[in-house]
C-alpha positions as CSV (number, residue, x, y, z in Angstrom):
1,M,-76.9,109.3,204.1
2,I,-74.2,111.9,204.9
3,A,-71.7,109.8,203.0
4,E,-73.8,109.6,200.0
5,I,-74.2,113.4,199.9
6,I,-70.6,114.0,200.1
7,S,-69.4,111.3,197.6
8,S,-72.2,113.0,195.0
9,I,-70.4,116.3,195.9
10,A,-66.9,114.7,195.3
11,I,-68.0,113.5,191.9
12,A,-68.4,117.1,190.5
13,V,-65.3,118.5,192.6
14,T,-61.9,119.0,191.0
15,I,-59.0,120.6,192.3
16,S,-56.1,121.5,189.3
17,G,-57.8,118.5,187.2
18,V,-57.5,115.8,189.9
19,T,-60.7,114.4,190.5
20,L,-62.4,111.7,192.3
21,K,-61.8,109.0,190.0
22,D,-58.1,109.5,189.9
23,L,-57.8,109.6,193.6
24,I,-59.6,106.4,194.1
25,S,-58.2,104.7,190.7
26,K,-54.5,105.7,190.7
27,S,-53.7,107.1,194.3
28,K,-51.1,105.4,196.5
29,A,-51.6,107.5,199.3
30,N,-51.9,105.8,202.5
31,K,-55.4,106.1,204.7
32,A,-53.8,106.4,207.5
33,D,-52.0,109.6,207.1
34,I,-55.2,111.3,205.1
35,K,-57.0,110.3,208.5
36,A,-54.5,111.4,210.7
37,Y,-54.6,114.8,208.6
38,I,-58.2,115.3,209.0
39,K,-58.0,114.7,212.5
40,F,-55.4,117.3,212.8
41,L,-57.7,119.7,210.9
42,E,-61.0,118.9,213.1
43,V,-59.6,121.1,216.1
44,K,-58.7,124.2,214.2
45,Q,-61.3,126.5,214.9
46,V,-60.1,128.4,211.9
47,L,-61.8,126.1,209.5
48,N,-65.5,126.1,211.4
49,A,-65.6,128.8,214.3
50,P,-68.3,131.8,213.6
51,F,-66.7,134.7,212.0
52,E,-67.1,136.9,215.2
53,Q,-65.0,135.0,217.2
54,E,-62.2,135.1,215.0
55,V,-59.2,137.2,216.0
56,L,-56.4,138.1,213.6
57,P,-53.2,136.8,215.3
58,A,-54.9,133.5,216.1
59,V,-56.2,133.1,212.6
60,I,-52.6,133.7,211.2
61,K,-51.4,131.4,214.0
62,S,-53.9,128.6,213.0
63,I,-53.5,128.8,209.6
64,E,-49.3,128.8,209.3
65,E,-49.7,125.6,211.7
66,I,-52.1,123.9,209.1
67,K,-50.2,125.1,206.2
68,Q,-46.7,123.4,208.0
69,E,-48.9,120.1,208.5
70,T,-50.2,120.2,204.9
71,E,-46.7,120.6,203.5
72,K,-45.5,118.1,205.7
73,L,-48.1,115.7,204.4
74,R,-47.8,116.6,201.1
75,V,-44.0,115.6,201.3
76,N,-44.3,112.6,202.9
77,I,-47.4,111.3,200.9
78,N,-45.7,109.8,198.2
79,D,-48.7,110.2,195.6
80,D,-48.9,112.6,192.9
81,H,-52.9,113.2,192.9
82,A,-53.2,113.9,196.5
83,S,-50.0,115.5,196.6
84,L,-51.2,118.0,194.2
85,I,-54.4,118.4,196.1
86,L,-52.2,119.6,199.2
87,L,-50.1,121.7,197.5
88,H,-53.2,124.0,196.2
89,L,-54.3,124.0,199.8
90,V,-50.6,125.3,200.6
91,L,-50.7,127.7,197.9
92,K,-53.9,128.9,199.3
93,M,-52.9,129.6,202.4
94,S,-49.8,131.0,201.3
95,E,-51.9,133.5,199.5
96,E,-54.3,134.5,202.1
97,L,-51.4,134.5,204.9
98,M,-50.0,137.5,202.8
99,V,-53.4,139.1,203.1
100,L,-53.7,138.8,206.7
101,H,-49.6,139.9,207.3
102,N,-50.5,143.0,205.8
103,L,-53.7,144.0,207.5
104,D,-53.7,147.2,209.3
105,Y,-55.5,147.0,212.6
106,N,-56.3,151.0,212.2
107,D,-58.2,150.2,209.0
108,P,-62.0,149.7,210.0
109,K,-62.3,147.0,207.0
110,H,-59.6,144.8,208.4
111,N,-62.5,142.6,209.6
112,I,-64.0,142.1,206.6
113,K,-60.7,141.3,204.7
114,M,-60.0,138.6,207.5
115,Y,-63.3,137.1,206.7
116,K,-62.9,137.2,203.1
117,S,-59.1,135.4,203.6
118,I,-61.2,132.9,205.9
119,Q,-63.5,132.0,203.5
120,E,-61.2,131.7,200.6
121,V,-59.3,129.2,202.9
122,R,-62.3,127.4,203.9
123,S,-63.8,126.9,200.5
124,K,-60.6,125.4,199.2
125,F,-60.5,123.0,202.4
126,S,-64.1,122.2,201.7
127,K,-63.4,120.9,198.0
128,A,-60.2,119.0,199.4
129,L,-62.2,117.5,202.2
130,V,-64.7,116.2,199.9
131,L,-62.1,114.8,197.5
132,L,-60.1,113.0,200.1
133,S,-63.0,111.8,202.5
134,A,-64.6,110.2,199.2
135,A,-61.5,108.6,198.0
136,F,-60.3,107.4,201.0
137,D,-63.5,106.1,202.5
138,I,-63.2,108.4,205.5
139,D,-66.4,109.0,207.5
140,L,-66.8,112.9,208.4
141,T,-70.2,112.4,209.8
142,K,-69.5,113.3,213.4
143,S,-66.6,115.5,212.4
144,N,-66.1,119.3,213.2
145,L,-65.2,119.8,209.6
146,L,-68.6,118.4,208.1
147,P,-70.6,121.8,208.5
148,I,-67.8,123.6,205.9
149,V,-67.7,120.5,203.9
150,L,-71.7,120.4,203.3
151,D,-72.2,124.5,203.5
152,M,-69.3,125.7,201.3
153,N,-69.8,123.2,198.5
154,F,-73.6,124.1,197.5
155,K,-74.3,126.5,195.4
156,P,-78.0,128.5,195.3
157,R,-79.5,127.9,192.1
158,S,-80.1,130.8,190.1
159,K,-83.4,131.6,188.6
């Protein structure tokens, strides 16, 4: 059931013009590399912990680690389509890390800005995870990442 939901979401998702169809038909990426990357992400609390548990130094460290691992995979993956998706993740994390590094602890609004940056990162990752898991037939049913994949990809219907 979850796999069908993720597949139906993936059909509508695009990152910089890369679609599920592109990944399925043209990707030469190694499924084992993508699966190992997703396993690495599963233990990163910044992608799924409740916001009230987030602490700025830990958030920065975690996003930097994820960025480093994402860039490593992007360089080694040998596939233009998957590489483009990973590049967009790296760029989003770089953008949000600049915001996070410039936050002032004395500013009472720093938590709101931190949460917004975390949300931006989670949103980009949710789309990438949908595409990658659907294209490479990776089951996220028992994954810690399932909540962001489902929560971040559904928008309420407007009346």
